[in-house]
Structure formats: structure tokens, C-alpha cells
C-alpha positions in Angstrom: -25.8 4.9 -7.3 -26.6 5.0 -11.0 -29.7 5.5 -13.0 -30.3 5.0 -16.7 -32.2 7.4 -18.9 -34.0 7.0 -22.2 -36.6 9.1 -24.1 -39.3 8.0 -21.6 -37.5 8.9 -18.4 -35.2 7.6 -15.7 -34.9 4.1 -14.3 -34.9 3.3 -10.6 -31.6 3.8 -8.8 -29.1 1.0 -8.7 -27.9 -0.4 -5.5 -25.3 1.6 -3.7 -21.6 0.8 -4.3 -18.3 2.1 -3.1 -15.0 2.8 -4.7 -11.5 3.2 -3.2 -9.7 6.2 -4.5 -6.2 5.4 -3.3 -2.7 5.5 -4.7 0.6 3.9 -3.7 1.8 4.7 -0.2 4.6 7.1 0.4 8.0 5.3 0.9 9.3 4.6 4.4 12.3 6.3 5.9 15.5 4.2 5.4 15.5 1.3 7.8 17.9 1.0 10.8 19.7 -2.1 11.9 21.0 -3.3 15.2 22.5 -6.4 16.5 20.9 -8.4 19.4 22.9 -11.4 20.4 23.2 -13.5 17.2 20.4 -11.6 15.3 20.2 -8.5 13.2 17.1 -6.4 13.9 15.8 -4.4 11.0 13.4 -1.6 12.0 11.7 1.3 10.1 8.9 3.8 10.5 5.7 3.4 8.6 5.1 5.7 5.6 3.9 9.1 6.6 1.0 8.8 4.2 -0.7 5.6 3.1 -2.7 7.6 0.5 -6.1 6.3 1.2 -5.6 2.6 1.9 -3.9 0.9 4.9 -0.5 -0.6 4.4 -0.9 -4.4 4.4 2.6 -5.7 4.3 6.3 -4.8 3.7 9.1 -6.4 1.7 12.7 -6.1 2.8 15.3 -6.5 0.1 18.8 -7.4 1.2 21.9 -6.9 -1.0 24.1 -10.0 -0.8 27.9 -9.7 -0.3 28.5 -10.2 -4.0 27.2 -6.7 -4.5 24.7 -7.6 -7.2 22.2 -10.2 -5.8 19.1 -9.0 -4.0 17.1 -11.4 -1.8 
């Protein structure tokens, strides 16, 4: 909450508010891959520390066979 002050005195308190003091999550361990029938399964462990906010999603980057293109 916040209150203002002037030479006469203090205002009423503001409504309550909240803040999220979070930073980027720690990186995951390197992923592992396995083959199941005609599929490749990519698996990884979640970060050990999400640093104050839940992990909402992941992105997987795959290096193509040309060695320079990421998808």
C-alpha cells in the first residue's frame, strides 16, 4: 500500500497491490533423445530453480543437417 504526504499530513492508504519479484529460470539439463518406432522422443528435466515464477512453456531448437539452420 502507498500513502501520500504533504505539509498537512498523510493521505488514506491506497488499495493493496502485489508485485512479482522473479528472474529468468535456470537452464534445463541437456535433453535426451530416444527412438520409439518411427518417432524421436525428446525429454528433459525441468529447471532446478524457476526463480520465483512457474515455467509456462519450453522451446526446442533443432539444428538441421546443413549445420547452420535452426528450427
